[in-house]
Short mmCIF file of the C-alpha atoms (twelve columns), coordinates in Angstrom:
data_MODEL
# 
_entry.id   MODEL 
# 
loop_
_atom_site.group_PDB 
_atom_site.id 
_atom_site.type_symbol 
_atom_site.label_atom_id 
_atom_site.label_alt_id 
_atom_site.label_comp_id 
_atom_site.label_asym_id 
_atom_site.label_seq_id 
_atom_site.Cartn_x 
_atom_site.Cartn_y 
_atom_site.Cartn_z 
_atom_site.pdbx_PDB_model_num 
ATOM 1  C CA . MET A 1  41.567  -16.683 -0.269  1 
ATOM 2  C CA . PHE A 2  37.944  -16.838 -1.363  1 
ATOM 3  C CA . SER A 3  38.648  -14.700 -4.435  1 
ATOM 4  C CA . GLN A 4  41.247  -17.233 -5.570  1 
ATOM 5  C CA . TYR A 5  38.565  -19.905 -5.716  1 
ATOM 6  C CA . LEU A 6  36.307  -17.642 -7.742  1 
ATOM 7  C CA . GLN A 7  39.061  -16.851 -10.220 1 
ATOM 8  C CA . GLN A 8  39.507  -20.549 -10.948 1 
ATOM 9  C CA . ILE A 9  35.876  -21.036 -12.007 1 
ATOM 10 C CA . GLU A 10 35.406  -20.820 -15.754 1 
ATOM 11 C CA . GLY A 11 32.663  -18.480 -16.894 1 
ATOM 12 C CA . ILE A 12 32.347  -16.746 -13.509 1 
ATOM 13 C CA . ALA A 13 31.770  -13.402 -15.266 1 
ATOM 14 C CA . THR A 14 28.365  -14.565 -16.502 1 
ATOM 15 C CA . TYR A 15 26.915  -14.967 -12.993 1 
ATOM 16 C CA . PRO A 16 26.664  -11.212 -12.295 1 
ATOM 17 C CA . LEU A 17 25.004  -10.712 -15.679 1 
ATOM 18 C CA . ILE A 18 22.491  -13.478 -15.013 1 
ATOM 19 C CA . SER A 19 21.640  -12.000 -11.616 1 
ATOM 20 C CA . LEU A 20 21.243  -8.562  -13.185 1 
ATOM 21 C CA . PHE A 21 18.911  -9.931  -15.866 1 
ATOM 22 C CA . ILE A 22 16.827  -11.602 -13.148 1 
ATOM 23 C CA . PHE A 23 16.749  -8.536  -10.878 1 
ATOM 24 C CA . ILE A 24 15.748  -5.919  -13.458 1 
ATOM 25 C CA . PRO A 25 12.487  -7.600  -14.620 1 
ATOM 26 C CA . PHE A 26 11.614  -8.460  -11.008 1 
ATOM 27 C CA . PHE A 27 12.165  -4.841  -9.943  1 
ATOM 28 C CA . ILE A 28 10.111  -3.506  -12.858 1 
ATOM 29 C CA . ILE A 29 7.225   -5.887  -12.089 1 
ATOM 30 C CA . VAL A 30 7.199   -4.966  -8.382  1 
ATOM 31 C CA . LEU A 31 7.384   -1.266  -9.239  1 
ATOM 32 C CA . PHE A 32 4.501   -1.628  -11.708 1 
ATOM 33 C CA . ILE A 33 2.366   -3.436  -9.104  1 
ATOM 34 C CA . ALA A 34 3.151   -0.801  -6.469  1 
ATOM 35 C CA . ILE A 35 2.236   2.060   -8.792  1 
ATOM 36 C CA . ARG A 36 -1.042  0.459   -9.892  1 
ATOM 37 C CA . MET A 37 -2.095  -0.416  -6.323  1 
ATOM 38 C CA . LYS A 38 -5.193  1.419   -5.147  1 
ATOM 39 C CA . LYS A 39 -4.726  4.081   -2.490  1 
ATOM 40 C CA . GLU A 40 -7.537  2.627   -0.372  1 
ATOM 41 C CA . TYR A 41 -5.782  -0.733  -0.249  1 
ATOM 42 C CA . THR A 42 -2.464  0.766   0.831   1 
ATOM 43 C CA . ASP A 43 -4.187  2.869   3.491   1 
ATOM 44 C CA . HIS A 44 -6.008  -0.213  4.792   1 
ATOM 45 C CA . MET A 45 -2.794  -2.255  4.884   1 
ATOM 46 C CA . SER A 46 -0.875  0.535   6.630   1 
ATOM 47 C CA . ARG A 47 -3.512  0.744   9.382   1 
ATOM 48 C CA . LEU A 48 -3.635  -3.014  10.063  1 
ATOM 49 C CA . PRO A 49 -0.899  -3.131  12.725  1 
ATOM 50 C CA . LEU A 50 -2.457  -0.186  14.533  1 
ATOM 51 C CA . ASP A 51 -5.947  -1.676  14.301  1 
ATOM 52 C CA . GLU A 52 -4.700  -4.922  15.869  1 
ATOM 53 C CA . ILE A 53 -3.102  -3.049  18.777  1 
ATOM 54 C CA . GLN A 54 -6.251  -1.003  19.401  1 
ATOM 55 C CA . ASN A 55 -8.470  -4.106  19.240  1 
ATOM 56 C CA . SER A 56 -6.282  -6.007  21.716  1 
ATOM 57 C CA . GLU A 57 -6.473  -3.101  24.194  1 
ATOM 58 C CA . ARG A 58 -10.271 -3.171  24.103  1 
ATOM 59 C CA . ILE A 59 -10.454 -6.853  25.037  1 
# 
């Protein structure tokens, strides 16, 4: 039923291409940021939830 509505839309084939062209640059940018991130920063961020739990137990 839903696919019948999509078949009636003209130019529906361009929507997957547009989403692909949006996703690929976004993925590359996020990957580039993740690779360039300093190890100290990622270690600090990974310990934050544990540090909050340990600090709340001390109070």
